[in-house]
N, C-alpha and C positions, 0 to 999 in steps of 0.2 A: 504493500500500500504506500502511496505517495504521501498523503497528508491526512491527519486525523484532527478534526475540529473538536476542541474541548470547551464546553460551556461550564463555567465554575460557579457553584452555589455553595459558598463556604459555610453558611449558617443553616443549611438544610431546610430552606423554605419549601422545596419540592416535597420532602417527606413529611414535614410538620403540618403544612397547610394543604397540599394537594394529595397527600397519601400516596406519593409515587416512590417506588423503590429504585434506588440508584445503584450502579450507573444505568442511564437510559441510553440505549444504543439504537441508531437508525433514524432516518428522517421522519417517518410517520410516527414512530414511538415518541420522538421529541415534540412533534406537533400535538399529539394527544396529551403529553405531560404538561406542555405550556397551557393548553386549554383547561386542564384540571386546576392548575395553579391560578390561572386567570379567573376562573369561576369562583375559586375560594377567596382570592384576594386580588381584585382588579388593579390595585395600586402597587402591587409588588413588582419591583424592577427586574427580578429574575425572569419574568415573562418576556421582557424585551431582550434579555440576554439570550434566551433560547431561540427566539425568532431571528435575532442577529446572527447566531451561529448557523441557523438554517440558510439564511441569505448567503453567508460566506461559503457554505457547502455548495449551494447551487452555482455560485460563481466559479468555484474550483472545478466542479464537474463540467460546466460549460466550456472551460478552458482545456478540457481533455485530461484532467488529473483524476487519478484513482483515489477518491476521498470518501470519508465516512464521518459521522458526527456522533458525539457522546456527551452526555451531561453528567457531571460529577457533583455529588452533594456531600457536605461534611457533617457538622454537628452544631447544635445550638450553642454549645460551649466553644466559642471560637478561640482557637489557639492550638495547643498540642493535640487535644482530642480530635478536633475537626481535621487538622492537617494530617494526622496519622490515618484517618479514614480516607481522605482524599488520596494520599500516597498509595494506600493498599488498592483502591479502585484503579488508580492510574497504572500500577504495575500489572494488574490483571488485563487491562486493555492493551498494554504494550506487548504482553506475552501472546495475546490473541491476534492482534492485527499486524504487529511488527512494522509500524509506520517509519518512514524516513524522517519525518518531522511532524510537528503539531502547530496548530494555530489556536491560541488561547483567546477565548471570548469571555468578557466579564462586564459587570455593571459598575465598577469603580475600583478605587485603590485597595479597599479591604480584601476583595477577592483576588487581586493581583499580588497580594502578599504571598500567595502559594507559588509564585513563579520560580523562586530558587529551587524548590522541591522538584518542579517539573523539569527545569533546566539540568538538574543533576542526573536525570534519567533518560532524557530524549532531547533532540535538537528542536528549539523553538523557532519556527519560521516567521512568526508574527504574533502581535497582540492587538486585539480589537476591543475597544471599550465602548459599550452601548449605553448611552445615557439619554434621558428624555430631553428634548430640545428646549423646553421651557427653562430648565436650570441645569446646564451641562456640568457645572462645577459643584453642585450642591452636595452630592454624596462624598466627593473627595474632600471638600471642606469639613464636612461632618466627621469624616474618618480622621482627618488631621487633628481636629479639636479633641476627638475621643482619645487619640494616642497621647496628646499632651496631658490630658487629665489622668490617664491610667498609667503612663510610664513614670515610675518612681523617680528616676534621675531628672527628667524634665520638670515634673511637678515640684520636686524639692527645690530645684534651682529657681523656678519662676515664681512659685507661690509663697515660699517660706519667708523671704525678706519682707515683702509687703505685709504679710500676716504679722510678723514680729513688730513692724512699725506701727500698725494699727493697734496691736495689743499694748505696746508701751504707751501709746497716746491715750488709750482707754484707762490704763493704770494711773497715769499722771492726772487725768481728769477725775478719777475716783479719789485720789489723794487730795484733791482740791488745789493743786498747784500745776496748772498747764504749762508753766515756764520750764518745768522739768522734762516735758515731753521730748524736746530736741535732744537733750542729753541721754535720756532713756533709749530713744530710737537709734541714735548713732552708736551708742554702746552695744545694744542688742544686735543690730545688723553687723557691726564690726566684729563682734564676737562670733557670730554665725559664719561670716566670710573667713575669719581666721580658722575656725573649726573645719570648714570645707577645704581651705587652702592647704592646711597641714595634713589632710587625709584622715583626720580623726573620726570622720563619719564612718569610714570603712572599718576602723578599729572597733567602733561601737557596734556596728552590724555584726562583726565577727564575734564580739563578746556576747551579743544577744543570742546568736545561733548556738554558741558554745553552752550558754546557760540553759537554753531550751533542750539541747541534746542531753545535758547532765540531768535535767529534771525528768525527762521521759525515760532515760536509761537507769534511773535510780542510783545515781552516783553521789559519793560524798562531796565531790567538788561543788555541787549545787549549793549546799549549806555553807561551805567555806567562801564561795563567791558572794553570797548574800552578806555574810559576816564581813568580808573585805569591803563591800560597798558601804556598809554602815561605818566601818572604821575610816573610810575616805571622807564620809560626811562629817564625822567627829573631828578628823584632822583639819578639814577645811574650816569648820565653824570655830575651832579652837584658835587656828592661826589668824583668821579674820578678826576675831575678838581682840586679840593682842595687838594686831595691826591697827585696828580702829582706836583702841585705848591710847596708844602712843602717838597716833596721828593727831589726836585732840589735846595733846599735852601743850602747856603754855609755850614751850620752845619745841616745836615739832622737829624730829630728826629728818634727814633726807630720805628720799624714796628708797635708796639702796639699803639704808639701815632698816627701814620698815620691812623690806623684803627679807632681810636677814632675820628679823624678829619673827616673821611669819614662818620661815624655815625652822628656826630654833625651837619654836613651840609646837610645830606640827610634824616634823620629820619622822619621829618614832611611830606616830600613828600611821603614816604612809608606809613605813617599813613593815609594821605589823600587818597591814592590809596585803602587801605584796607577799609576805611570808604565808599568810592564810591561803592565798590563791595557789601558791606552789605546794603547800602541804596537802591541800585537797587533791591536786594532780598526783602527788607522790603516793598518797594512800589508795587512790583508785588504781594506779598502775601496780601497786603491791598486791592488791586483791586480784588483779588480772594476770599476775605473774610477769609483768613487764618492768624492766629497769631502764630508765632513760638517764644517761649521764648528765645531759644538759639541764634537765629539770632539777636534779639534786644539787648540782654545782651552783645553780642560780640562787639557791638559798644563801649560800656563803657570800656570793657577790652582792646581793641585796643588803645583807647585814653589814658588810664592809663599806659599801657606798653610804649607807645611812650614818655610820659612825664617822666617816670623814666629813660629810656635810654638817653634821651636828657640831663637831669639834671646831670646824673652820668658821661656822657662823658664830660660835661662842667667842672666838678670838676677835672677830670683826666687831662684835658688840662690846667687848671689853675695851676695845681701842677708842670707844667714844664715851668719855666720862659724863657727858651731858645726859646720857640715857638713864643713869642711875639703875642699871640692871642688876647690880649686886654681884658682878663677876670681876675678879681681879685679873689684870693683864698677865702677870707671871704665872698665876695658876692656870689660866686659859692656854698659854703656850705649852705648859707641861701636859695638859690634857690633850692638846693637838699632837704632840710628839708621841705620847703613849697610844693615842687613838690610831695614828699612822702605823705604828709598829703592829698593833693588834689587828688592824685591817689587813696589813700585808700577810700576817700569819693566817688569818681567816681565809684569805684568797688562796694561799698556798695549799691549805688543807682542802679547799674546794677543788682546786685543780688536780691534786693527787687522787682524791676520791673519784673525780670524773675519769681520770686516766685508768684507774683500777677497774671501774665498771666497764669502760670501753674495752679493756683487755680481756676481761672475763667473757664479754659477749662475743669477742672474736675467736676465742679458743675453740668452741665447738665447731665453728666453721672451718678452722684450720685442720681439725682432726678428720 
């Protein structure tokens, strides 16, 4: 066969409205199917698609081509389910007729989304879009808007910044101080853009998926993740409270010192949160009989990092006598030196444990 004309009905209007079983093969069978669908719903655009396919078939036959027509229908759940049904019907038709190429007839961009599946299986000689003359771009515009609303990447980028701005404006109005609206809006939108720019949204999505898997799999990590989240909240609130307290002192320190105050008062809470996450992973792996050197060694690296940050911030705060933080400079330097030695020792222990576990895992493979 030279050409097979394919009429695409991605959402299965033929089956749902006309009661027609697809694929519909043959000119007369497609006329009957179009009449059934037209009687059930005269406004359905798939009626035009089938008659457009029949016209294309007649033109091919008149030019001396060996051609046939077939209508494929998917499923109401447009997406993977409908496309898999269309792919199965297409493969049956290709095995039956062995066409050299196909002409795809559709009623808009939504049905043409199946084109990559068709092109992966057979040569596409042409695409014909059949639209009502009164509004030729109506369905394509609708489909584009529908994609914008349903695609998470597009909707997050387009809708969240205006939504944040409106929300901040409403909060400022509720507080009775509309002058704060501009600061709230710029702060919220700036924070969102920074969040997206650093790729933290992907990290949050991965964390959400990991948490869901841990819950459904009945893993200990689910509880430790919740505990870690609470510890992060406590750390943030504790750090912000001290930041705010010293910010309103009669002689306010610089922003760098305020950041150091935040770290000094909250770092161990953050370290505890990170340790909780890793301990949950380690316990789950132990129950599953798995040993991961990186997860175990990360415990030591997190502890060493927290120790260095805490002692370094202590020295910086002690260097500013105006803070009245109750920390001596000499004592802080001693703490920093001892902390550095202890952190190095902790790191060395972590590296040795990691190497030992990696060696034990490689021994059975070597045997």
